[in-house]
C-alpha positions in Angstrom: -10.5 -4.3 39.8 -12.0 -5.4 43.1 -15.5 -5.3 44.5 -16.3 -2.2 46.4 -19.3 -2.3 48.8 -20.8 1.0 49.7 -20.0 0.8 53.5 -21.2 3.7 55.7 -19.3 3.3 59.0 -20.5 4.6 62.4 -18.6 7.1 64.4 -18.1 8.9 67.6 -16.7 12.4 68.2 -15.7 14.9 70.8 -14.7 18.5 70.2 -13.0 20.6 72.9 -11.8 24.2 72.2 -8.5 25.4 73.7 -6.9 28.8 73.6 -3.4 28.4 72.2 -2.8 27.5 68.6 0.1 25.1 69.1 -1.4 23.2 72.0 -4.7 23.0 70.1 -2.9 21.6 67.1 -1.1 18.9 69.1 -4.2 18.0 71.1 -6.3 17.8 68.0 -3.7 15.6 66.2 -3.9 13.1 69.0 -7.7 13.1 69.0 -7.8 12.8 65.2 -5.4 9.9 65.2 -7.5 8.0 67.6 -10.7 8.9 65.7 -9.2 7.8 62.4 -8.2 4.4 63.9 -11.6 3.9 65.4 -13.4 4.9 62.2 -11.2 2.5 60.2 -11.9 -0.3 62.6 -15.6 0.5 62.2 -15.3 0.3 58.5 -13.6 -3.1 58.8 -16.5 -4.4 60.8 -18.6 -4.6 57.6 -22.1 -3.8 56.5 -23.6 -5.3 59.7 -23.0 -2.0 61.4 -24.1 0.2 58.5 -26.9 2.4 59.7 -30.4 1.7 58.4 -33.3 4.0 57.9 -37.0 3.6 57.2 -38.2 3.8 53.6 -41.8 4.2 52.4 -41.6 4.7 48.7 -44.3 4.2 46.1 -43.5 2.8 42.7 -42.3 5.5 40.4 -39.9 6.6 37.7 -36.7 4.8 38.3 -34.3 7.6 37.6 -36.0 10.1 39.9 -36.4 7.5 42.7 -32.8 6.3 42.8 -31.5 9.9 42.6 -33.6 10.9 45.6 -32.6 7.9 47.7 -28.9 8.5 46.8 -29.1 12.2 47.6 -30.8 11.6 51.0 -28.0 9.2 51.9 -25.2 11.6 50.8 -24.2 9.4 47.8 -23.1 11.4 44.8 -24.9 9.6 41.9 -25.0 10.8 38.3 -26.0 8.9 35.1 -27.3 9.2 31.6 -31.1 9.8 31.8 -31.5 7.6 28.7 -30.5 4.5 30.8 -33.6 4.9 33.1 -36.0 6.3 30.5 -39.3 4.3 30.5 -38.3 2.3 33.6 -40.1 2.3 36.9 -38.9 1.3 40.4 -40.9 -1.0 42.6 -42.5 0.1 45.8 -40.1 -0.1 48.8 -41.2 -0.4 52.4 -39.1 -1.2 55.4 -35.8 -0.5 57.1 -32.7 -0.8 54.9 -29.2 0.5 54.5 -28.9 2.9 51.6 -27.0 0.2 49.7 -29.7 -2.3 50.2 -32.4 0.2 49.2 -30.7 1.1 46.0 -30.1 -2.6 45.1 -33.8 -3.3 45.5 -34.8 -0.3 43.4 -32.5 -1.4 40.6 -33.5 -5.0 40.7 -34.8 -6.2 37.3 -33.7 -3.0 35.6 -30.6 -4.4 34.0 -28.6 -1.6 35.6 -25.9 -1.7 38.2 -24.3 1.1 40.3 -20.6 1.5 39.6 -18.1 3.6 41.6 -16.2 6.1 39.5 -14.3 7.6 42.4 -14.6 7.6 46.1 -18.0 8.7 47.1 -19.2 9.2 43.5 -21.2 6.7 41.5 -22.9 6.2 38.1 -25.3 3.7 36.6 -24.3 1.3 33.8 -25.8 -1.6 31.9 -25.3 -4.8 33.8 -22.5 -6.7 31.9 -23.5 -9.8 30.1 -22.0 -12.6 32.3 -20.3 -15.6 31.0 -22.5 -18.7 30.8 -21.6 -22.0 32.4 -23.4 -25.3 31.6 -23.8 -27.8 34.4 -25.5 -31.1 33.6 -27.5 -29.5 30.8 -28.5 -26.4 32.8 -27.3 -22.9 32.1 -26.2 -20.8 35.1 -25.0 -17.2 35.2 -21.8 -16.3 36.8 -21.8 -13.9 39.8 -22.2 -10.2 38.9 -20.4 -7.8 41.3 -20.3 -4.0 41.5 -16.8 -2.9 40.4 -14.8 0.2 41.4 -13.0 2.1 38.7 -10.0 4.2 39.6 -11.2 7.3 37.8 -10.8 10.7 39.4 -13.5 13.2 39.3 -12.6 16.7 40.6 -16.2 18.0 41.0 -17.2 18.1 44.7 -20.9 19.0 44.3 -23.1 16.2 45.7 -20.1 14.4 47.3 -21.3 15.5 50.8 -17.6 15.6 51.8 -14.9 18.0 52.9 -12.3 15.9 50.9 -11.9 16.5 47.2 -11.0 13.5 45.0 -9.1 15.5 42.4 -7.8 18.9 41.4 -7.5 20.7 38.1 -4.7 23.2 38.8 -2.3 21.2 36.7 -4.6 21.3 33.6 -5.7 17.7 34.0 -7.6 16.0 36.8 -5.1 14.8 39.3 -5.3 13.3 42.8 -3.8 15.3 45.6 -1.2 12.6 46.1 -0.1 13.1 42.4 1.0 16.6 43.1 4.3 17.2 44.9 3.2 20.4 46.7 0.8 21.3 49.4 -2.8 21.7 48.2 -6.1 22.4 50.0 -9.6 22.3 48.5 -12.7 24.1 49.9 -15.5 21.8 48.7 -19.1 22.7 47.9 -20.2 20.9 51.0 -17.9 22.8 53.3 -19.0 26.1 51.8 -22.6 25.3 52.6 -22.0 23.9 56.0 -19.9 26.9 57.1 -22.0 29.4 55.1 -19.0 30.6 53.2 -20.6 33.0 50.8 -17.5 35.1 49.8 -14.1 34.1 48.5 -12.6 36.0 51.5 -14.6 33.9 53.9 -13.6 30.7 52.1 -9.9 31.5 52.0 -9.9 32.5 55.6 -10.8 28.9 56.4 -7.9 27.4 54.4 -4.8 26.1 56.1 -1.9 28.6 56.2 -3.9 31.5 54.5 -4.1 34.9 56.1 -6.4 37.7 54.8 -5.7 41.4 55.3 -9.0 43.1 54.9 -9.3 46.2 52.7 -12.7 47.2 54.2 -14.9 47.1 51.1 -15.4 43.4 50.8 -12.0 42.8 49.4 -8.8 41.5 51.0 -5.1 40.7 50.2 -4.3 37.1 50.8 -0.9 35.8 52.1 0.6 32.3 52.2 4.1 31.5 53.4 4.9 35.2 53.8 3.8 36.3 50.2 0.7 37.3 48.4 -1.1 34.9 46.0 -2.0 34.6 42.4 -5.3 33.6 40.8 -6.7 31.1 38.2 -10.3 30.8 37.1 -11.2 27.3 35.9 -7.4 26.6 35.5 -6.7 29.6 33.4 -4.1 32.0 34.9 -5.3 35.6 35.5 -2.9 38.5 35.5 -2.4 41.4 38.0 -2.8 39.2 41.1 -6.5 39.8 40.6 -7.3 37.7 43.7 -5.8 40.5 45.9 -7.7 43.8 46.5 -10.3 43.1 43.9 -13.9 42.2 44.4 -14.7 38.5 43.6 -17.8 36.7 42.5 -20.2 35.3 45.0 -19.3 31.7 45.9 -22.8 30.5 44.8 -21.2 30.0 41.3 -18.3 27.8 42.5 -18.0 24.1 42.9 -14.7 24.3 44.8 -11.8 26.5 45.5 -8.4 24.9 45.0 -5.4 26.4 46.8 -1.7 25.5 46.0 0.8 26.9 48.5 4.2 28.0 47.3 5.5 29.0 43.9 3.5 28.0 40.8 5.7 29.4 38.1 5.1 26.4 35.9 1.4 27.0 36.0 1.3 30.7 36.4 4.4 32.3 35.0 5.5 35.5 36.8 3.9 36.0 40.2 4.4 36.3 43.9 5.5 32.9 45.4 2.8 32.7 48.1 0.7 30.3 46.0 -2.2 30.1 43.5 -6.0 30.1 44.1 -8.0 28.3 41.4 -11.7 29.2 41.5 -13.7 26.5 39.7 -17.3 27.1 38.6 -20.2 24.8 38.9 -21.0 23.0 35.6 -24.3 21.8 34.2 -25.5 18.4 35.4 -27.1 15.7 33.3 -30.1 15.3 35.6 -32.7 17.9 36.4 -32.0 19.4 39.8 -33.1 22.6 41.6 -32.2 24.1 44.9 -33.3 27.2 46.8 -31.5 28.8 49.8 -32.9 31.5 52.0 -31.0 33.0 55.0 -31.4 35.7 57.6 -29.0 36.9 60.2 -27.6 39.6 62.5 -27.5 43.2 61.2 -30.3 42.7 58.7 -28.3 40.2 56.7 -30.7 38.7 54.1 -29.7 36.4 51.3 -31.3 34.2 48.7 -30.0 31.7 46.1 -31.7 29.8 43.2 -29.8 27.1 41.3 -31.4 25.1 38.5 -29.6 22.6 36.2 -30.3 19.7 33.9 -30.5 18.5 30.3 -32.1 20.9 27.8 -32.9 18.4 25.1 -34.2 14.8 25.0 -30.9 13.1 24.4 -29.1 15.1 27.0 -26.4 16.4 24.7 -27.2 20.0 25.7 -27.1 20.8 29.4 -27.5 24.1 31.2 -27.3 25.7 34.6 -28.6 29.0 36.0 -27.6 30.5 39.4 -29.2 33.6 40.8 -28.1 35.1 44.1 -29.0 38.3 46.0 -27.8 39.8 49.2 -29.0 42.8 51.2 -27.3 43.5 54.5 -25.9 45.9 57.0 -22.6 45.3 59.0 -21.6 45.4 62.6 -20.1 48.9 62.1 -22.3 51.9 61.8 -24.0 53.1 58.6 -22.6 50.4 56.2 -25.0 48.7 53.9 -24.3 46.3 50.9 -26.7 45.3 48.2 -25.5 42.7 45.7 -27.1 40.7 42.9 -25.6 37.9 40.8 -26.7 36.1 37.6 -24.8 33.1 36.3 -25.5 30.9 33.3 -23.6 28.1 31.7 -24.1 25.6 28.8 -22.4 22.4 28.0 -23.0 21.2 24.4 -21.7 17.8 23.2 -20.9 18.7 19.6 -19.8 15.2 19.0 -19.3 12.2 21.3 -15.7 13.4 21.6 -16.1 17.2 21.6 -17.8 19.5 24.1 -18.2 23.2 24.0 -18.9 25.1 27.3 -20.2 28.7 27.4 -20.5 30.9 30.5 -21.8 34.3 31.2 -21.8 36.0 34.7 -22.8 39.4 35.9 -22.6 40.7 39.5 -23.4 44.1 40.7 -22.4 45.3 44.2 -23.0 48.6 45.9 -21.6 49.3 49.4 -22.5 52.5 51.2 -21.2 53.9 54.4 -17.8 52.2 53.7 -15.3 52.3 56.5 -11.6 52.5 55.9 -10.8 51.2 59.4 -9.9 53.0 62.6 -6.8 54.9 63.6 -5.0 54.4 66.9 -3.7 56.8 69.4 -0.2 58.2 68.8 1.4 55.5 71.0 -0.1 52.7 68.9 -2.9 51.7 71.4 -6.3 50.9 70.1 -9.3 53.2 70.6 -11.6 52.2 73.4 -14.7 52.4 71.3 -17.5 50.1 70.4 -16.9 47.7 67.5 -19.8 49.4 65.7 -17.7 52.5 65.4 -17.2 53.6 61.8 -14.9 56.3 60.4 -16.3 58.7 57.8 -19.7 59.7 56.5 -22.9 58.0 55.4 -22.5 59.1 51.8 -19.4 57.0 51.3 -19.8 54.4 48.6 -18.1 51.7 46.7 -19.7 50.3 43.5 -18.2 47.3 41.8 -19.8 45.6 38.8 -18.3 42.5 37.3 -19.1 41.0 33.9 -17.4 37.8 32.8 -17.7 35.7 29.6 -15.9 32.4 29.1 -15.7 29.7 26.5 -14.1 26.3 26.6 -13.7 23.6 23.9 -12.5 20.2 24.9 -11.8 17.4 22.5 -10.9 13.8 23.3 -8.3 12.6 20.9 -8.4 8.9 21.8 -6.2 6.7 24.0 -7.0 9.1 26.9 -5.4 12.1 25.1 -7.3 15.4 25.3 -6.9 18.9 23.9 -8.5 21.9 25.5 -8.8 25.6 24.6 -10.1 28.1 27.2 -11.0 31.8 26.7 -12.0 34.2 29.3 -12.8 37.9 29.4 -13.6 39.8 32.6 -14.4 43.4 33.1 -14.7 45.2 36.4 -15.0 48.8 37.4 -14.8 50.2 40.9 -16.3 53.6 41.3 -15.8 55.0 44.8 -16.0 58.0 47.1 -14.8 57.7 50.7 -12.9 59.3 53.6 -9.9 57.9 55.4 -8.2 59.3 58.5 -4.6 60.3 58.0 -3.3 60.9 61.5 -3.7 59.3 65.0 -6.7 60.3 67.0 -6.1 63.2 69.4 -7.3 61.9 72.8 -8.3 65.3 74.0 -10.2 66.9 71.1 -11.2 63.5 69.6 -10.3 64.9 66.2 -8.0 63.8 63.4 -7.1 64.7 59.8 -8.9 63.2 56.7 -8.2 62.6 53.1 -11.1 62.2 50.7 -10.8 60.2 47.5 -13.0 59.7 44.4 -11.9 56.9 42.2 -12.9 55.5 38.8 -10.9 52.5 37.9 -12.0 50.1 35.0 -10.0 46.9 34.6 -10.3 44.4 31.8 -8.7 40.9 31.8 -8.4 38.8 28.7 -7.0 35.3 29.2 -6.4 32.3 27.0 -5.0 28.8 27.7 -4.4 26.0 25.2 -3.1 22.6 26.2 -2.9 19.0 25.2 -2.3 16.1 27.6 -2.3 12.3 27.6 -0.4 9.1 28.5 2.2 7.3 26.5 4.1 4.0 26.9 7.9 3.8 27.2 10.0 1.0 28.5 7.0 -1.0 29.6 5.6 1.8 31.8 2.9 4.4 31.3 3.8 8.1 31.6 1.9 11.4 31.0 2.8 14.5 29.1 1.2 18.0 29.2 2.1 20.8 26.8 0.5 24.2 26.5 0.5 27.9 25.9 -1.3 30.7 27.8 -1.5 34.4 27.7 -3.0 37.0 30.0 -3.6 40.7 29.4 -4.8 43.3 31.8 -5.9 46.8 30.7 -6.4 49.5 33.4 -7.6 53.1 33.0 -7.0 54.6 36.4 -8.0 57.9 37.9 -8.4 59.3 41.3 -8.3 62.7 43.1 -7.4 63.4 46.7 -8.8 66.1 48.9 -7.5 66.9 52.4 -9.2 68.1 55.6 -7.8 68.8 59.0 -9.1 68.9 62.6 -12.3 66.9 61.9 -14.4 64.8 64.3 -13.4 61.2 63.7 -16.9 59.8 63.7 -18.9 62.7 62.4 -16.7 64.9 60.1 -18.4 67.9 58.6 -17.4 66.9 55.0 -19.9 66.5 52.1 -19.4 64.4 49.1 -19.4 67.6 47.0 -16.3 68.7 48.9 -14.2 66.0 47.2 -12.4 66.6 43.9 -13.7 64.5 41.0 -11.6 61.5 40.1 -11.2 61.0 36.3 -9.0 58.6 34.3 -5.5 60.1 34.2 -3.4 57.1 33.1 -3.6 53.7 31.3 -1.6 50.7 32.1 -1.2 47.3 30.4 0.2 44.1 31.8 0.8 41.3 29.3 2.3 37.9 30.1 2.6 34.8 27.8 4.5 31.6 27.9 4.8 28.0 26.7 4.9 25.3 29.4 5.2 21.6 29.7 5.3 18.9 32.3 6.2 15.3 32.2 5.2 12.6 34.7 7.7 9.7 34.4 7.0 6.4 36.1 10.5 5.3 37.1 9.2 2.3 39.0 5.8 1.1 40.2 6.0 3.2 43.4 8.2 6.0 42.1 7.1 9.0 39.8 9.4 11.8 38.6 7.7 15.1 37.7 9.7 17.5 35.6 8.5 20.6 33.8 9.3 24.2 32.9 7.9 27.4 31.4 9.4 30.0 29.1 7.8 33.3 29.8 7.5 36.8 28.4 6.3 39.7 30.6 5.6 43.4 30.1 4.0 46.2 32.0 3.8 49.5 30.2 1.8 52.7 30.8 0.9 56.1 29.4 -0.8 59.3 30.6 -4.3 59.9 29.1 -3.8 61.9 26.0 -0.3 60.7 25.2 0.3 58.5 22.2 3.4 56.7 23.4 3.8 54.0 26.0 6.7 53.7 28.4 7.9 50.4 29.8 7.6 49.9 33.6 8.7 46.3 33.9 9.6 43.6 31.4 11.3 40.2 31.0 11.8 38.1 27.9 12.4 34.3 27.6 12.6 33.7 31.3 12.7 30.0 32.0 11.1 28.7 35.2 11.9 25.0 36.0 10.0 22.6 38.3 10.9 19.2 39.6 9.3 16.7 42.0 9.6 13.1 43.1 6.7 11.1 44.5 7.1 7.7 46.2 4.0 5.7 46.8 4.8 3.9 50.0 1.6 1.9 49.6 -1.9 2.3 48.2 -2.8 5.0 50.8 0.4 6.9 51.6 2.9 8.8 49.4 6.0 10.8 50.3 7.3 13.6 48.1 9.8 16.3 47.6 9.8 19.1 45.1 11.8 22.1 43.8 10.1 25.2 42.3 11.6 28.4 40.9 10.5 32.0 41.6 10.4 34.7 38.9 9.0 38.3 39.6 9.9 41.2 37.3 10.6 44.5 39.0 10.0 48.1 38.0 12.6 50.1 40.1 15.7 51.5 38.4 19.3 51.7 39.4 21.7 54.7 39.2 22.2 54.1 35.5 18.5 54.2 34.7 18.3 50.5 34.1 15.4 48.3 35.3 16.5 46.0 38.1 16.8 42.3 37.2 13.8 40.2 38.2 13.5 38.8 41.6 14.4 35.1 41.5 14.6 32.4 44.0 13.5 28.9 44.8 11.4 26.7 47.2 12.1 23.2 48.3 9.4 21.2 50.0 9.1 17.7 51.3 6.1 16.0 52.8 3.8 13.0 53.1 0.2 12.6 52.0 -2.3 10.0 52.8 -5.7 8.9 51.5 -7.4 6.8 54.1 -10.7 4.9 54.4 -11.2 4.4 50.7 -10.0 7.9 49.9 -12.7 9.5 52.0 -10.2 11.0 54.5 -7.1 12.9 53.4 -4.1 13.9 55.5 -0.9 15.7 54.7 2.2 17.1 56.4 4.8 19.3 54.7 8.0 21.2 55.5 9.3 24.0 53.2 12.0 26.6 52.8 11.9 29.5 50.3 14.6 31.9 49.3 13.7 35.2 47.5 16.7 37.2 46.2 17.4 40.2 44.0 14.8 42.1 46.0 14.7 45.8 45.3 16.3 47.8 48.1 17.3 51.5 48.4 20.8 52.2 47.0 23.1 52.5 50.1 25.2 55.1 48.3 23.4 58.3 49.3 25.3 60.3 46.6 23.3 58.5 43.9 20.2 60.4 42.8 17.5 59.0 40.4 14.4 60.3 38.7 11.9 58.9 41.3 9.4 60.7 43.6 12.0 60.8 46.4 15.2 60.9 44.4 16.2 57.4 45.6 18.0 54.8 43.4 17.6 51.1 43.9 19.8 48.0 43.7 18.8 44.3 43.5 20.5 43.1 46.7 17.8 41.9 49.1 17.5 38.3 50.2 14.5 36.9 52.3 13.9 33.5 53.7 10.5 31.9 54.5 10.3 28.5 56.1 7.8 26.4 58.1 5.6 23.4 58.5 2.0 22.7 57.5 -0.3 19.8 58.4 -4.0 19.2 57.6 -6.7 16.6 57.5 -9.9 16.7 55.5 -12.8 14.4 54.8 -15.1 11.9 56.4 -14.3 10.0 59.6 -17.6 8.2 59.0 -20.4 8.5 56.4 -22.1 11.2 58.5 -19.1 12.9 60.1 -17.1 15.5 58.2 -14.0 17.2 59.5 -11.4 19.7 58.3 -8.4 20.7 60.4 -5.1 22.4 59.7 -2.1 23.9 61.4 0.7 26.2 60.1 3.9 27.4 61.5 5.7 30.0 59.3 8.6 32.3 59.9 10.2 34.9 57.6 13.3 36.9 57.9 15.7 39.2 56.0 19.0 37.6 55.3 20.3 40.6 53.3 18.9 44.2 53.0 19.9 47.7 52.2 19.0 48.6 55.7 21.4 46.6 58.0 18.9 46.9 60.9 16.4 44.7 59.0 18.8 41.7 58.7 17.4 38.9 60.9 14.1 40.7 61.3 10.7 39.2 60.0 9.6 40.2 56.6 5.9 40.4 57.7 5.0 40.9 61.3 1.3 41.4 60.7 1.0 37.7 59.6 0.9 35.3 62.6 3.5 32.6 63.0 1.0 30.0 64.3 -2.4 29.4 62.7 -4.8 26.6 63.6 -8.3 26.0 62.1 -10.8 23.3 62.7 -14.3 22.7 61.5 -16.6 19.7 61.8 -20.1 18.5 61.0 -21.8 15.5 62.5 -25.3 14.1 61.4 -26.9 11.8 63.9 -27.6 8.4 62.6 -30.8 6.4 63.2 -29.1 4.2 65.8 -27.7 7.1 67.8 -29.7 7.6 71.1 -32.3 5.2 69.9 -33.2 7.4 67.0 -34.2 10.3 69.1 -31.9 12.7 67.2 -32.4 11.4 63.7 -32.5 14.2 61.3 -30.4 16.5 63.5 -26.8 17.5 62.9 -24.4 19.5 65.0 -21.1 21.1 64.0 -18.7 23.9 64.8 -15.3 25.3 64.3 -12.3 26.9 66.0 -9.9 29.4 64.6 -6.8 30.3 66.6 -3.6 32.3 65.9 -0.6 33.7 67.6 0.2 37.4 68.1 0.9 39.8 65.4 2.2 43.4 65.2 3.2 46.1 62.8 5.3 49.3 63.1 3.9 52.7 62.2 5.3 56.2 62.9 8.0 54.7 65.2 5.6 52.7 67.4 4.3 49.2 67.5 0.6 48.3 67.0 0.0 44.9 68.6 -2.7 42.3 68.7 -2.1 39.3 71.0 -3.0 35.7 70.1 -6.6 34.8 70.2 -9.1 32.1 69.3 -12.7 32.2 68.2 -15.3 29.4 68.1 -18.5 28.8 66.0 -21.4 26.5 66.6 -24.0 25.1 64.1 -27.1 23.1 64.7 -29.1 21.7 61.8 -32.2 19.7 61.1 -33.3 17.8 58.0 -37.1 17.6 57.8 -37.0 15.2 54.8 -34.8 14.5 51.8 -35.8 17.9 50.2 -35.8 20.4 53.1 -33.3 21.3 55.8 -32.5 24.2 58.1 -29.4 25.3 60.1 -28.8 27.8 62.8 -25.2 29.1 63.2 -23.7 31.1 66.0 -20.4 32.7 65.1 -17.8 34.1 67.5 -19.6 32.1 70.2 -17.8 33.7 73.1 -17.9 37.2 71.6 -14.1 37.6 71.5 -13.0 41.2 71.0 -9.9 41.4 68.7 -8.5 43.4 65.8 -8.6 41.2 62.7 -6.4 43.4 60.5 -3.6 45.7 61.6 -3.1 49.0 59.7 -1.2 52.2 60.7 -1.6 54.7 63.5 -3.7 56.7 60.9 -6.2 54.1 59.7 -6.9 50.6 58.4 -7.3 48.8 61.8 -10.4 46.6 61.6 -12.2 44.9 64.5 -13.2 41.3 64.0 -16.9 40.6 63.7 -18.7 40.3 67.0 -20.9 37.4 68.0 -23.7 37.0 65.4 -26.3 34.5 64.3 -27.7 33.3 61.0 -30.5 30.9 60.0 -30.3 29.1 56.7 -33.2 27.2 55.0 -32.3 24.9 52.0 -34.7 23.1 49.7 -33.6 20.8 46.9 -35.4 18.7 44.3 
């Protein structure tokens, strides 16, 4: 291990928006390359250029003082409170770098600060140095702060847009240890960009497109396909990330996103990728924070977060998060009220065993819900204000979520670990709303409506058990992971439709009592289970082979309410999903990789013989390069991929075949689709007070085979743009900038740009051209406890349609220019 000084390099930056996604990506790549080089040169110049600040600290409890200094400097420091118990820090007065200040505070305490991973530190007892005798005198050998190559996936307190690890693969791994494209939305990025919903957070991720559903939910796409979900590394069934309300991001430490198939981790599921939502855990130090915000359209929000040890020895730790939101929207009549309560406990049953318990409840009620606008019959958008809303004021969407989770982790020794995770989540969406069902008549300004009342309870039960650890073979260390997981989803669905014609689009004379009552009419169960394993073999010092596989069972069955028998809709047994990857560490900072992953998606359609179609299968190959620069504070990646998806259900071309379906059609497994593209991104710190995240995606999809010959060669999804570019940055002025005039101030912003998209409906095209939006943020830190930030979103008030629907409905305008003010206090 080598000495690791806590260097905080200076920086310079310039951000210039452009209008086209590709040009913007190329220009930003050049700017970033130059900035990275300059920042690395600054780091090499040593501590002489490290910014200093003025300290006037009275003597006080050592633990509290060093924690406050570290937090103010953006240094993530955690330690056992017992180490500092009864110790006091000396008074500190003068201008020092954060490193110098912490060294002076720790002087004489017998403690040293040790780096556990880039940007994260702990306190340890100073090692007893070897003694040397020189002419009868005893001298102590030099004591140096050492860096340990230990990954910590938690992002809270890191102050960075770069995550030092992920937990998608059951163990903590670095991003270079995974042979697929991965992005992480860190806690710091959520706070800087005010990303309070999962939808907002995923919209900021490289390569992810969100198709809004209008009630605070969305369907997420990556590489042309929808995505799957995990919660704290435990797979959830039913693609619950899509179209279902999610918890407020106040409970999450980070959001990990793997792009491409994840059959090894997930089992059956669409090959777009997997989203892992990772909760905040209790900390071993007392800490509290409050957030208050106010913004356009009466958007008011508050958060309270308290964590720390609950007993004297720190073996029991807890955390409580409360969040409340009360807001209107840019479209008429809509109002949302949401409350969340989250509590979690970590209990060290023994030095090797920890039990974690979590309970969460969130209640949301959205009124005046809009199902989006129709178009005219020719597919052109309505020339109306973006505040226009379809339907009536009585429309509502209620969505309570209750979640309980338990996790038991046991260290077996020699870095082996066993873990069991249980999770139960219950949701119920109860709604009543209107939706237009025809294009708007330009003369009468009327259309037809359908009204729907829905009651739809859903319960998820998930379990994951795994064991992992290293072993020695042929003089090298390898790692093995074995596990089993099971997910079950129970649904009782019920809804009723009512139809109305010739109604005013914006003021239909329809009362809530005119809608038929929606009651549960059917039940559906989805059960998936499987055993999995992965092996990381160190073939040579720079070369790692990753192999793995999963054997899965899958079943969806259903029944009508009142029936006693269940009928199978889709099933598969003993389906094996292999995975393979090769990682070459070019040097300590850069790795190249290639990987292969299988696709497995059961289908419910039947052929002319009444047999279920074979599952959709396919593969993805991916190759890329990943880099961790500037002591792992800055991460960059570039990947190319190709995916084939075959056995897709298509209509039987033999028109004489008639089946027992709603339209009499039969189906055959004959479709073949290809998705391919390139992704590149950069995340992290260009300097100690400059964060940046940027990503570009180019993705094309097309039918290679289909039952409809006219589809061959055409895109699979036209409402997902080919080009997507996103950039966000945050810069805090250092004391030496402009003679200290701007000390305490920070400035940031972002750009989101994409190419055109279109969809076909009723024989016409609905089109949205390429567009870009920009955001601006200005912040001020009053002291180490209090800060404020003002954000201006959609800076140039760009008018665009965010989600394309049909000529009848589901076309949503993007949010107009808006402002928000956030006040944060932490102790």
